[in-house]
Structure formats: C-alpha cells, structure tokens
MOPAC internal coordinates of N, CA, C and O (Angstrom, degrees):
PM7 1SCF
backbone

  N    0.0000 0     0.00 0     0.00 0    0    0    0
  C    1.4184 1     0.00 0     0.00 0    1    0    0
  C    1.5158 1   107.93 1     0.00 0    2    1    0
  O    1.2310 1   120.66 1   -44.67 1    3    2    1
  N    1.3836 1   116.34 1   135.33 1    3    2    1
  C    1.4509 1   120.93 1   176.83 1    5    3    2
  C    1.5763 1   115.07 1   -56.22 1    6    5    3
  O    1.2310 1   119.57 1   -41.74 1    7    6    5
  N    1.2166 1   118.42 1   138.26 1    7    6    5
  C    1.3664 1   124.26 1   179.27 1    9    7    6
  C    1.4946 1   116.83 1  -138.48 1   10    9    7
  O    1.2310 1   117.92 1   -33.89 1   11   10    9
  N    1.2862 1   121.56 1   146.11 1   11   10    9
  C    1.4651 1   125.94 1  -176.57 1   13   11   10
  C    1.5476 1   103.95 1  -130.10 1   14   13   11
  O    1.2310 1   122.06 1   -39.43 1   15   14   13
  N    1.3040 1   113.65 1   140.57 1   15   14   13
  C    1.5629 1   123.25 1   179.14 1   17   15   14
  C    1.3836 1   109.32 1  -123.60 1   18   17   15
  O    1.2310 1   122.56 1   -35.81 1   19   18   17
  N    1.3934 1   112.70 1   144.19 1   19   18   17
  C    1.5407 1   115.71 1   171.15 1   21   19   18
  C    1.6038 1   102.23 1  -146.16 1   22   21   19
  O    1.2310 1   120.15 1   -38.68 1   23   22   21
  N    1.3585 1   117.32 1   141.32 1   23   22   21
  C    1.4087 1   123.92 1   169.08 1   25   23   22
  C    1.4471 1   111.56 1  -107.62 1   26   25   23
  O    1.2310 1   117.27 1   -60.44 1   27   26   25
  N    1.2709 1   122.80 1   119.56 1   27   26   25
  C    1.4716 1   126.23 1   179.26 1   29   27   26
  C    1.4934 1   110.35 1  -103.12 1   30   29   27
  O    1.2310 1   118.50 1   -69.33 1   31   30   29
  N    1.3714 1   120.46 1   110.67 1   31   30   29
  C    1.3724 1   125.78 1  -168.79 1   33   31   30
  C    1.5505 1   106.44 1   -79.79 1   34   33   31
  O    1.2310 1   119.19 1   -58.73 1   35   34   33
  N    1.3130 1   119.15 1   121.27 1   35   34   33
  C    1.4320 1   124.73 1  -174.70 1   37   35   34
  C    1.5031 1   112.72 1  -165.78 1   38   37   35
  O    1.2310 1   117.99 1   -38.11 1   39   38   37
  N    1.2345 1   121.43 1   141.89 1   39   38   37
  C    1.4714 1   125.60 1   175.13 1   41   39   38
  C    1.5898 1   112.23 1   -78.02 1   42   41   39
  O    1.2310 1   120.92 1   177.12 1   43   42   41
  N    1.2430 1   115.85 1    -2.88 1   43   42   41
  C    1.5413 1   124.56 1  -173.51 1   45   43   42
  C    1.5995 1   109.07 1  -116.95 1   46   45   43
  O    1.2310 1   119.43 1  -148.66 1   47   46   45
  N    1.2764 1   118.69 1    31.34 1   47   46   45
  C    1.5478 1   119.35 1  -167.61 1   49   47   46
  C    1.5565 1   104.73 1   -65.58 1   50   49   47
  O    1.2310 1   118.65 1   141.69 1   51   50   49
  N    1.3666 1   120.17 1   -38.31 1   51   50   49
  C    1.4896 1   120.10 1  -175.85 1   53   51   50
  C    1.4736 1   111.63 1   -67.11 1   54   53   51
  O    1.2310 1   120.74 1   140.21 1   55   54   53
  N    1.3126 1   116.19 1   -39.79 1   55   54   53
  C    1.4451 1   122.26 1   178.89 1   57   55   54
  C    1.5611 1   109.13 1   -59.74 1   58   57   55
  O    1.2310 1   120.57 1   129.92 1   59   58   57
  N    1.4143 1   116.51 1   -50.08 1   59   58   57
  C    1.3476 1   115.31 1  -174.82 1   61   59   58
  C    1.4686 1   112.83 1   -73.81 1   62   61   59
  O    1.2310 1   116.82 1   152.84 1   63   62   61
  N    1.3086 1   123.65 1   -27.16 1   63   62   61
  C    1.3502 1   129.79 1   172.19 1   65   63   62
  C    1.4676 1   110.25 1   -53.76 1   66   65   63
  O    1.2310 1   118.72 1   129.61 1   67   66   65
  N    1.3331 1   120.06 1   -50.39 1   67   66   65
  C    1.4485 1   133.97 1  -178.06 1   69   67   66
  C    1.4783 1   107.65 1   -64.42 1   70   69   67
  O    1.2310 1   119.30 1   132.20 1   71   70   69
  N    1.3963 1   118.94 1   -47.80 1   71   70   69
  C    1.3927 1   121.94 1  -177.47 1   73   71   70
  C    1.5389 1   112.14 1   -64.04 1   74   73   71
  O    1.2310 1   122.83 1   134.79 1   75   74   73
  N    1.3808 1   112.18 1   -45.21 1   75   74   73
  C    1.4476 1   113.46 1  -179.64 1   77   75   74
  C    1.6355 1   112.97 1   -67.95 1   78   77   75
  O    1.2310 1   119.99 1   142.74 1   79   78   77
  N    1.2089 1   117.62 1   -37.26 1   79   78   77
  C    1.5380 1   120.56 1   175.65 1   81   79   78
  C    1.5397 1   108.48 1   -64.75 1   82   81   79
  O    1.2310 1   116.48 1   131.45 1   83   82   81
  N    1.2952 1   124.30 1   -48.55 1   83   82   81
  C    1.3631 1   127.01 1   173.57 1   85   83   82
  C    1.5250 1   115.06 1   -52.21 1   86   85   83
  O    1.2310 1   122.13 1   137.67 1   87   86   85
  N    1.3075 1   113.53 1   -42.33 1   87   86   85
  C    1.5399 1   121.07 1   176.78 1   89   87   86
  C    1.4312 1   109.55 1   -62.30 1   90   89   87
  O    1.2310 1   119.47 1   123.23 1   91   90   89
  N    1.3586 1   118.61 1   -56.77 1   91   90   89
  C    1.4165 1   119.06 1  -174.23 1   93   91   90
  C    1.6305 1   115.76 1   -73.51 1   94   93   91
  O    1.2310 1   121.28 1   171.57 1   95   94   93
  N    1.2636 1   115.15 1    -8.43 1   95   94   93
  C    1.4971 1   122.22 1  -175.03 1   97   95   94
  C    1.6159 1   106.34 1   -70.46 1   98   97   95
  O    1.2310 1   121.10 1   161.31 1   99   98   97
  N    1.3102 1   115.50 1   -18.69 1   99   98   97
  C    1.4581 1   118.67 1   179.95 1  101   99   98
  C    1.5224 1   110.26 1   -74.37 1  102  101   99
  O    1.2310 1   119.45 1   161.33 1  103  102  101
  N    1.4427 1   118.66 1   -18.67 1  103  102  101
  C    1.4524 1   117.21 1  -176.06 1  105  103  102
  C    1.5426 1   111.67 1  -123.40 1  106  105  103
  O    1.2310 1   120.56 1   155.67 1  107  106  105
  N    1.4237 1   116.53 1   -24.33 1  107  106  105
  C    1.4810 1   118.51 1  -174.95 1  109  107  106
  C    1.4698 1   109.91 1  -133.20 1  110  109  107
  O    1.2310 1   120.87 1   -22.57 1  111  110  109
  N    1.3399 1   115.94 1   157.43 1  111  110  109
  C    1.5125 1   117.45 1   170.86 1  113  111  110
  C    1.5011 1   113.18 1   -62.27 1  114  113  111
  O    1.2310 1   121.19 1   -50.99 1  115  114  113
  N    1.4174 1   115.32 1   129.01 1  115  114  113
  C    1.4145 1   119.37 1  -173.74 1  117  115  114
  C    1.5532 1   105.28 1  -133.72 1  118  117  115
  O    1.2310 1   121.34 1   -36.83 1  119  118  117
  N    1.3589 1   115.04 1   143.17 1  119  118  117
  C    1.4719 1   121.14 1   173.07 1  121  119  118
  C    1.5280 1   106.65 1  -130.19 1  122  121  119
  O    1.2310 1   116.63 1   -49.31 1  123  122  121
  N    1.2771 1   124.02 1   130.69 1  123  122  121
  C    1.4622 1   121.31 1  -179.37 1  125  123  122
  C    1.5159 1   111.29 1  -153.55 1  126  125  123
  O    1.2310 1   121.98 1   -22.27 1  127  126  125
  N    1.2897 1   113.82 1   157.73 1  127  126  125
  C    1.6195 1   122.53 1   165.53 1  129  127  126
  C    1.4403 1    99.69 1  -137.75 1  130  129  127
  O    1.2310 1   119.62 1     0.06 1  131  130  129
  N    1.2504 1   118.33 1  -179.94 1  131  130  129
  C    1.5446 1   127.66 1   179.82 1  133  131  130
  C    1.5201 1   117.28 1   -50.42 1  134  133  131
  O    1.2310 1   123.19 1   155.34 1  135  134  133
  N    1.4132 1   111.50 1   -24.66 1  135  134  133
  C    1.4462 1   113.07 1  -173.11 1  137  135  134
  C    1.5162 1   115.61 1  -121.12 1  138  137  135
  O    1.2310 1   120.68 1   172.14 1  139  138  137
  N    1.3973 1   116.31 1    -7.86 1  139  138  137
  C    1.3985 1   117.17 1  -171.70 1  141  139  138
  C    1.6261 1   107.57 1  -149.76 1  142  141  139
  O    1.2310 1   120.27 1   -45.48 1  143  142  141
  N    1.2207 1   117.09 1   134.52 1  143  142  141
  C    1.5465 1   117.48 1   179.32 1  145  143  142
  C    1.6180 1   108.61 1  -145.07 1  146  145  143
  O    1.2310 1   123.31 1   -29.99 1  147  146  145
  N    1.3294 1   111.26 1   150.01 1  147  146  145
  C    1.4217 1   117.71 1   172.81 1  149  147  146
  C    1.4764 1   110.53 1  -134.88 1  150  149  147
  O    1.2310 1   121.77 1   -40.04 1  151  150  149
  N    1.3232 1   114.22 1   139.96 1  151  150  149
  C    1.4631 1   121.46 1  -176.51 1  153  151  150
  C    1.4696 1   104.61 1  -126.97 1  154  153  151
  O    1.2310 1   117.73 1   -63.44 1  155  154  153
  N    1.4138 1   121.92 1   116.56 1  155  154  153
  C    1.3760 1   124.73 1   178.56 1  157  155  154
  C    1.6043 1   107.66 1   -91.31 1  158  157  155
  O    1.2310 1   121.38 1   -79.66 1  159  158  157
  N    1.3205 1   114.96 1   100.34 1  159  158  157
  C    1.5245 1   121.52 1  -177.62 1  161  159  158
  C    1.5488 1   107.05 1   -82.73 1  162  161  159
  O    1.2310 1   121.34 1   -11.38 1  163  162  161
  N    1.2631 1   115.04 1   168.62 1  163  162  161
  C    1.4539 1   119.91 1   178.50 1  165  163  162
  C    1.4714 1   111.45 1   -72.81 1  166  165  163
  O    1.2310 1   116.24 1   160.92 1  167  166  165
  N    1.2922 1   124.74 1   -19.08 1  167  166  165
  C    1.4452 1   127.56 1   175.18 1  169  167  166
  C    1.5130 1   117.94 1  -109.41 1  170  169  167
  O    1.2310 1   119.20 1  -179.67 1  171  170  169
  N    1.3476 1   119.14 1     0.33 1  171  170  169
  C    1.4029 1   124.07 1  -179.73 1  173  171  170
  C    1.6168 1   110.31 1   168.88 1  174  173  171
  O    1.2310 1   123.03 1    24.17 1  175  174  173
  N    1.3215 1   111.79 1  -155.83 1  175  174  173
  C    1.3991 1   116.51 1   179.54 1  177  175  174
  C    1.5976 1   114.32 1  -136.17 1  178  177  175
  O    1.2310 1   119.03 1   -34.86 1  179  178  177
  N    1.3211 1   119.46 1   145.14 1  179  178  177
  C    1.3424 1   123.82 1   177.65 1  181  179  178
  C    1.5759 1   111.56 1  -116.39 1  182  181  179
  O    1.2310 1   122.46 1   -50.91 1  183  182  181
  N    1.3990 1   112.90 1   129.09 1  183  182  181
  C    1.4326 1   116.12 1  -173.83 1  185  183  182
  C    1.7375 1   102.17 1  -116.21 1  186  185  183
  O    1.2310 1   118.93 1   -55.18 1  187  186  185
  N    1.2754 1   119.65 1   124.82 1  187  186  185
  C    1.3169 1   122.17 1   175.67 1  189  187  186
  C    1.5664 1   114.14 1  -115.05 1  190  189  187
  O    1.2310 1   119.15 1   -45.48 1  191  190  189
  N    1.2990 1   119.22 1   134.52 1  191  190  189
  C    1.4411 1   123.15 1   179.76 1  193  191  190
  C    1.5622 1   110.15 1  -127.05 1  194  193  191
  O    1.2310 1   117.11 1   -49.09 1  195  194  193
  N    1.2259 1   123.09 1   130.91 1  195  194  193
  C    1.4593 1   128.23 1  -176.07 1  197  195  194
  C    1.6046 1   107.32 1  -110.96 1  198  197  195
  O    1.2310 1   121.98 1   -43.53 1  199  198  197
  N    1.2841 1   113.81 1   136.47 1  199  198  197
  C    1.4411 1   120.79 1   167.68 1  201  199  198
  C    1.5121 1   110.02 1  -135.99 1  202  201  199
  O    1.2310 1   119.54 1     9.10 1  203  202  201
  N    1.2992 1   118.49 1  -170.90 1  203  202  201
  C    1.4678 1   120.28 1  -174.60 1  205  203  202
  C    1.4484 1   111.26 1   -70.88 1  206  205  203
  O    1.2310 1   119.06 1   162.43 1  207  206  205
  N    1.4121 1   119.40 1   -17.57 1  207  206  205
  C    1.4694 1   121.20 1  -167.88 1  209  207  206
  C    1.5135 1   112.43 1  -110.96 1  210  209  207
  O    1.2310 1   121.56 1   156.11 1  211  210  209
  N    1.5199 1   114.61 1   -23.89 1  211  210  209
  C    1.4506 1   112.76 1  -167.68 1  213  211  210
  C    1.5781 1   110.51 1  -163.08 1  214  213  211
  O    1.2310 1   117.51 1   -21.20 1  215  214  213
  N    1.1737 1   122.34 1   158.80 1  215  214  213
  C    1.4425 1   128.81 1   169.15 1  217  215  214
  C    1.6134 1   105.64 1  -100.16 1  218  217  215
  O    1.2310 1   119.59 1   -65.20 1  219  218  217
  N    1.2794 1   118.38 1   114.80 1  219  218  217
  C    1.3993 1   125.54 1  -179.79 1  221  219  218
  C    1.4887 1   110.56 1   -96.20 1  222  221  219
  O    1.2310 1   117.57 1   -58.39 1  223  222  221
  N    1.3240 1   122.23 1   121.61 1  223  222  221
  C    1.4418 1   130.12 1  -175.72 1  225  223  222
  C    1.5392 1   113.90 1  -121.27 1  226  225  223
  O    1.2310 1   121.11 1   -54.66 1  227  226  225
  N    1.3351 1   115.48 1   125.34 1  227  226  225
  C    1.3828 1   122.28 1  -178.23 1  229  227  226
  C    1.5682 1   108.76 1  -122.18 1  230  229  227
  O    1.2310 1   118.24 1   -65.52 1  231  230  229
  N    1.2373 1   120.96 1   114.48 1  231  230  229
  C    1.5626 1   123.14 1   175.58 1  233  231  230
  C    1.5355 1   103.72 1  -104.41 1  234  233  231
  O    1.2310 1   123.47 1   -48.77 1  235  234  233
  N    1.3594 1   110.96 1   131.23 1  235  234  233
  C    1.4632 1   125.12 1   176.82 1  237  235  234
  C    1.4763 1   108.27 1  -117.09 1  238  237  235
  O    1.2310 1   116.85 1   -56.05 1  239  238  237
  N    1.3486 1   123.60 1   123.95 1  239  238  237
  C    1.3856 1   127.82 1  -178.48 1  241  239  238
  C    1.5626 1   105.87 1   -96.34 1  242  241  239
  O    1.2310 1   120.07 1   -35.65 1  243  242  241
  N    1.3795 1   117.48 1   144.35 1  243  242  241
  C    1.4330 1   122.62 1   168.89 1  245  243  242
  C    1.4861 1   115.05 1   -66.36 1  246  245  243
  O    1.2310 1   122.09 1   147.39 1  247  246  245
  N    1.3166 1   113.60 1   -32.61 1  247  246  245
  C    1.4773 1   121.19 1   179.25 1  249  247  246
  C    1.5075 1   111.03 1  -136.20 1  250  249  247
  O    1.2310 1   123.51 1   -32.35 1  251  250  249
  N    1.3242 1   110.87 1   147.65 1  251  250  249
  C    1.5427 1   118.80 1  -175.08 1  253  251  250
  C    1.5500 1   108.85 1   -48.65 1  254  253  251
  O    1.2310 1   118.16 1   132.37 1  255  254  253
  N    1.3208 1   121.12 1   -47.63 1  255  254  253
  C    1.3899 1   122.30 1  -172.88 1  257  255  254
  C    1.4924 1   113.86 1   -72.38 1  258  257  255
  O    1.2310 1   117.67 1   172.02 1  259  258  257
  N    1.2524 1   122.04 1    -7.98 1  259  258  257
  C    1.4483 1   125.04 1   179.16 1  261  259  258
  C    1.4682 1   115.52 1   -85.17 1  262  261  259
  O    1.2310 1   119.33 1   155.10 1  263  262  261
  N    1.2878 1   118.89 1   -24.90 1  263  262  261
  C    1.5372 1   124.19 1  -172.27 1  265  263  262
  C    1.5563 1   111.97 1   -54.15 1  266  265  263
  O    1.2310 1   122.03 1   133.18 1  267  266  265
  N    1.3166 1   113.71 1   -46.82 1  267  266  265
  C    1.5752 1   113.75 1  -177.31 1  269  267  266
  C    1.5858 1   108.37 1   -66.03 1  270  269  267
  O    1.2310 1   117.77 1   142.35 1  271  270  269
  N    1.2358 1   121.85 1   -37.65 1  271  270  269
  C    1.3850 1   126.62 1  -178.38 1  273  271  270
  C    1.6529 1   107.33 1   -64.56 1  274  273  271
  O    1.2310 1   122.48 1   136.24 1  275  274  273
  N    1.2872 1   112.86 1   -43.76 1  275  274  273
  C    1.5187 1   117.86 1   178.06 1  277  275  274
  C    1.5658 1   115.59 1   -63.98 1  278  277  275
  O    1.2310 1   121.96 1   143.62 1  279  278  277
  N    1.3052 1   113.85 1   -36.38 1  279  278  277
  C    1.4691 1   122.65 1   178.86 1  281  279  278
  C    1.5299 1   108.16 1   -62.68 1  282  281  279
  O    1.2310 1   120.10 1   180.00 1  283  282  281

C-alpha cells in the first residue's frame, strides 16, 4: 500500500497529536494516547507518533490513487 511520511519538528508533538486525534474523532474511528495515535480514514489510515523532538506522521492509502488526496 502506498505510504507517505512527514516529520514535523516541534517541542509540542504530544499536544498536537492529541489535538489532531480529538479533531478527527468526530468523523472517523480514532485511538490515541499521548505518544501514539491512529486514525482510520475512509481512504486509508494515519499513524501519528510523538517524541521530544517531533511529530511523526505516516499516511497509508488503501489504493494507489488515494494517497495524494489523503496528503
């Protein structure tokens, strides 16, 4: 499955991870804790990992043509 990765350098990665997961929980199934989150989107899945230096995001599309839309 096609996947896209991005690392967002920030000292507030855990806060942003939790905010993003809470936001998307209104539309999609979401599971998260302060350091890891998953969002099951209609076209794929997003995995978020927070550490002291960055928020790491991986978006995986169910189909090759969907990755650009998910990004």
